[in-house]
C-alpha positions as CSV (number, residue, x, y, z in Angstrom):
1,M,14.6,14.2,-6.3
2,P,13.4,17.4,-4.7
3,I,12.5,17.0,-0.9
4,L,9.0,18.1,-1.2
5,Q,8.2,15.6,-4.3
6,L,9.9,12.8,-1.9
7,L,7.7,13.9,0.9
8,C,4.6,13.6,-1.1
9,V,5.5,10.2,-2.2
10,E,6.4,9.0,1.2
11,V,2.9,10.2,2.6
12,A,1.1,8.7,-0.2
13,L,2.7,5.3,0.0
14,I,2.5,5.1,3.9
15,G,-1.3,6.3,3.8
16,I,-2.3,3.8,1.0
17,G,-0.2,0.9,2.7
18,A,-1.8,1.7,6.0
19,F,-5.2,1.6,4.6
20,L,-4.4,-1.7,2.9
21,L,-3.3,-3.2,6.2
22,W,-6.3,-1.9,8.4
23,K,-9.1,-2.3,5.9
24,P,-8.4,-5.2,3.6
25,E,-12.0,-6.4,3.4
26,L,-13.0,-3.0,2.1
27,I,-10.4,-2.9,-0.4
28,W,-11.6,-6.3,-1.6
29,K,-15.4,-5.0,-1.8
30,L,-14.2,-2.1,-3.7
31,D,-12.2,-4.1,-6.0
32,H,-15.1,-6.4,-6.7
33,L,-18.0,-4.1,-6.4
34,M,-19.5,-4.7,-9.9
35,D,-18.4,-8.4,-10.0
36,V,-19.8,-10.2,-7.0
37,K,-23.1,-9.8,-5.3
38,N,-23.0,-10.5,-1.5
39,G,-19.4,-12.0,-2.0
40,E,-17.0,-12.8,0.8
41,P,-13.2,-12.5,0.4
42,T,-11.0,-15.5,0.7
43,D,-8.3,-15.7,3.3
44,F,-5.6,-15.7,0.6
45,S,-7.0,-12.7,-0.9
46,L,-7.1,-10.8,2.5
47,A,-3.5,-12.0,3.0
48,M,-2.3,-10.8,-0.4
49,I,-4.0,-7.1,0.2
50,R,-2.1,-7.0,3.6
51,L,1.2,-8.2,2.0
52,T,0.6,-5.3,-0.5
53,G,0.2,-3.0,2.3
54,T,3.2,-4.1,4.0
55,V,5.5,-3.9,1.0
56,M,4.2,-0.4,0.3
57,V,5.0,1.0,3.8
58,V,8.6,-0.8,4.0
59,G,9.1,0.5,0.5
60,A,8.1,4.0,1.8
61,V,10.6,3.8,4.6
62,L,13.6,2.3,2.5
63,L,13.0,4.9,-0.5
64,P,14.9,7.8,1.3
65,V,17.5,5.4,2.4
66,I,18.3,4.2,-1.1
67,L,18.0,7.6,-2.7
68,L,20.5,8.8,-0.3
69,A,23.0,6.1,-1.1
70,V,22.7,6.6,-4.8
71,E,23.3,10.2,-4.5
72,A,26.5,9.6,-2.3
């Protein structure tokens, strides 16, 4: 994978993952914008959004290591 393409993927994964970690309530509201009026997210829903963000950031950190190991 070319380095510029890898860098773009890394930046996108880290950016989206960080946003999921810092603003899970906003993500829930965007996801349920047309479904629920004045709804509130459950603790489980917020935890799963944060978990998704964590997995994305960890995956972004591990992706270059895995790609280097495969190429070697």
